C-alpha positions in Angstrom: 210.7 222.3 -20.4 209.7 221.5 -24.0 213.3 222.3 -25.3 214.8 219.9 -22.7 212.4 217.1 -23.7 213.2 217.9 -27.4 216.9 217.4 -26.8 216.3 214.2 -24.8 214.1 213.0 -27.6 216.8 213.7 -30.2 219.4 211.8 -28.2 217.0 208.9 -27.8 216.2 208.8 -31.5 219.9 208.9 -32.4 220.5 205.9 -30.2 217.6 204.0 -31.6 218.7 204.7 -35.1 222.2 203.2 -34.6 222.7 199.7 -36.0 222.4 197.0 -33.3 224.7 194.7 -35.2 226.3 194.5 -38.6 223.6 194.2 -41.3 223.5 190.7 -42.8 221.2 190.5 -45.8 218.6 187.7 -45.7 218.9 187.4 -49.4 220.8 188.4 -52.5 221.1 192.2 -53.1 220.3 193.3 -56.6 222.7 195.8 -58.2 220.3 196.6 -61.0 217.2 197.2 -58.9 217.2 200.9 -59.8 216.4 200.0 -63.5 213.2 198.2 -62.4 211.7 200.8 -60.1 208.7 202.9 -61.2 207.2 206.0 -59.5 204.8 204.9 -56.9 206.6 201.7 -56.0 207.0 201.0 -52.3 210.5 199.7 -51.3 210.5 197.5 -48.2 213.8 197.3 -46.2 215.1 194.8 -43.7 216.9 197.2 -41.3 219.3 196.4 -38.4 218.9 199.4 -36.1 217.6 199.1 -32.6 214.4 200.8 -33.8 214.2 198.2 -36.7 214.6 195.2 -34.3 211.6 196.3 -32.3 209.5 197.0 -35.4 210.3 193.5 -36.8 209.4 191.9 -33.5 206.1 193.8 -33.1 205.0 193.1 -36.7 206.4 189.6 -36.8 208.1 190.4 -40.2 211.5 190.9 -41.7 210.5 194.3 -43.0 211.2 197.2 -40.7 211.3 200.2 -43.0 209.5 201.4 -46.1 210.3 204.2 -48.6 208.3 205.5 -51.6 210.0 205.7 -55.0 209.2 209.0 -56.7 211.8 208.9 -59.5 214.6 211.3 -60.3 212.4 213.7 -62.2 209.9 214.2 -59.5 212.7 214.3 -56.9 214.5 217.1 -58.7 211.3 219.2 -58.7 211.3 218.7 -54.9 214.9 219.9 -54.5 216.7 216.6 -54.6 220.5 216.6 -54.5 222.4 214.0 -56.5 220.7 210.6 -56.9 217.9 211.1 -54.3 214.8 209.5 -55.6 212.9 208.1 -52.5 210.8 209.7 -49.8 211.1 208.2 -46.4 210.1 209.1 -42.8 213.1 208.9 -40.5 212.7 209.1 -36.7 215.6 211.5 -36.4 215.7 213.4 -39.7 212.0 213.5 -40.4 210.4 213.2 -43.8 213.2 213.5 -46.4 214.6 212.6 -49.8 217.2 209.8 -50.0 219.0 207.8 -52.6 219.1 204.0 -53.2 222.6 203.9 -51.8 221.1 204.4 -48.3 220.0 200.7 -48.5 223.2 199.1 -49.7 223.6 195.7 -48.3 220.0 195.4 -47.1 217.5 192.9 -48.2 214.9 194.7 -50.3 211.5 194.1 -51.7 209.6 196.1 -54.3 205.8 196.3 -53.8 204.1 197.9 -56.8 200.5 199.2 -57.0 198.6 198.0 -60.0 196.4 199.9 -62.5 197.1 203.4 -61.3 196.5 206.2 -63.8 199.3 208.7 -64.4 197.3 211.4 -62.7 196.9 209.2 -59.6 200.6 208.5 -59.4 201.2 212.2 -59.6 198.7 212.9 -56.8 200.3 210.1 -54.7 203.8 211.6 -55.1 202.6 215.2 -54.6 200.9 214.1 -51.3 204.1 212.5 -50.0 206.3 215.4 -51.3 204.2 218.0 -49.5 205.2 216.3 -46.2 208.9 216.8 -46.8 210.5 218.5 -43.8 207.8 217.2 -41.4 209.6 216.1 -38.2 208.7 213.6 -35.5 207.6 215.4 -32.3 210.7 214.4 -30.3 209.4 216.0 -27.0 206.9 213.2 -26.7 209.3 210.9 -24.8 206.6 208.3 -24.2 206.4 207.7 -28.0 210.1 206.9 -28.2 210.5 205.1 -24.9 208.4 202.2 -26.1 211.2 201.2 -28.6 213.9 200.9 -26.0 213.1 197.2 -25.1 214.7 195.0 -27.8 211.8 192.5 -27.4 209.0 194.2 -25.5 206.7 191.8 -23.6 203.6 192.7 -25.6 200.9 190.0 -26.2 200.7 189.3 -29.9 197.1 190.6 -30.3 198.2 194.0 -29.0 201.5 194.4 -30.9 200.1 196.4 -33.8 198.4 198.8 -31.4 201.5 199.1 -29.3 203.1 201.0 -32.3 200.5 203.8 -31.8 200.9 204.1 -28.0 201.8 207.6 -26.7 200.9 211.2 -27.0 201.0 213.8 -29.7 201.5 212.2 -33.1 203.3 208.9 -32.4 203.0 207.6 -35.9 205.5 210.0 -37.5 208.2 207.6 -36.3 206.7 204.9 -38.4 207.7 205.2 -42.1 204.8 203.2 -43.3 202.3 205.7 -41.9 203.3 208.4 -44.4 203.1 206.0 -47.3 199.7 204.6 -46.1 198.3 208.1 -46.0 199.5 208.9 -49.5 197.8 205.8 -50.9 194.7 206.4 -49.0 194.5 210.0 -50.3 193.9 208.5 -53.8 191.7 205.6 -52.5 194.1 202.9 -53.4 193.6 199.8 -51.1 196.3 198.4 -48.9 194.5 196.2 -46.3 191.0 197.7 -46.3 188.2 196.6 -43.9 185.5 194.6 -45.7 182.0 195.5 -44.9 178.8 193.7 -45.9 176.6 196.2 -47.7 173.2 196.9 -46.1 170.2 197.4 -48.3 170.6 201.2 -48.1 174.3 201.0 -48.9 173.6 198.7 -51.8 171.2 201.2 -53.3 173.6 204.0 -53.0 176.5 202.0 -54.4 174.4 200.4 -57.1 176.0 197.0 -56.3 175.7 194.1 -54.0 179.5 193.8 -53.6 181.4 194.5 -50.4 182.0 198.1 -49.4 185.5 198.9 -48.3 186.5 201.1 -45.3 190.0 202.5 -44.9 191.9 201.4 -41.8 193.3 204.2 -39.7 196.7 205.1 -41.2 198.5 204.7 -37.8 197.8 201.0 -37.9 199.8 200.3 -41.0 203.3 198.7 -40.8 205.9 198.0 -43.5 204.8 194.3 -43.8 201.3 195.3 -44.8 202.4 196.3 -48.3 203.9 192.8 -48.6 200.7 191.1 -47.4 198.4 193.3 -49.4 196.7 191.5 -52.3 196.7 194.8 -54.2 200.4 195.2 -54.5 202.5 193.2 -57.0 205.8 191.8 -55.7 208.5 192.6 -58.2 211.5 190.2 -57.9 214.5 191.4 -59.9 215.8 187.9 -60.5 212.6 186.8 -62.2 211.3 189.9 -64.1 213.7 189.5 -67.0 213.3 185.8 -67.2 214.8 183.0 -65.1 215.8 179.5 -65.9 216.8 177.3 -63.0 218.6 174.9 -65.5 221.2 177.6 -66.1 222.4 177.6 -62.5 225.7 176.0 -61.6 225.8 173.9 -58.4 228.7 172.6 -56.3 228.9 168.9 -56.2 228.1 167.4 -52.7 231.6 165.9 -52.6 233.2 169.4 -53.0 235.5 169.9 -50.0 234.7 173.6 -50.0 231.0 172.9 -49.4 229.9 173.8 -45.8 
């Protein structure tokens, strides 16, 4: 019975992974983005698959996918082929190494953690790398079926929790879960819960500041890295200097202007 469900799950995941329409980037693509990436960066992607459409609706965000940049050196140590330099969790293929070319034509955003030591970046990458080969439990049909409605009728306050609905380990289908776990393993904040310190906690912590509690990793979605105040947004057009006065504009009277 399990093998039958596994095959059904694989067919469902393949269907969900297919593009729902031709990808149209919401912004300019950056050909030199590879030169700006640093190990530990989180790359957010605006996907167009059926799976991506549901993720974007449930999270009310343009971002439907996330990948962790590990760099070519770390990737080679993990058995990378060619230009593979990202770790991602794919609903069909599982946790794998991929190259930047996988995201050609997609709108991308670089989210960069700030102030990490070299040893922490190493630990972050090692955590994610140790999950390579992990597969989504495709016999849990309930976990996949929730993505079949393009716009599921889920009240807004329940949308985040809808992503964790199901049996087994539903979050392996959510790419951001793996990355959230990796950052939580080194105690780097994404969107932590703020707690007022009690008198006892203050004595232990030696401070009157707020104590932080990690959210459960299954509740993180790609957009949380964009919303997080602890990740720097790296914009390729601005990082090397930008001068709006150097831009050339069409005149309003130009007949080619639409």
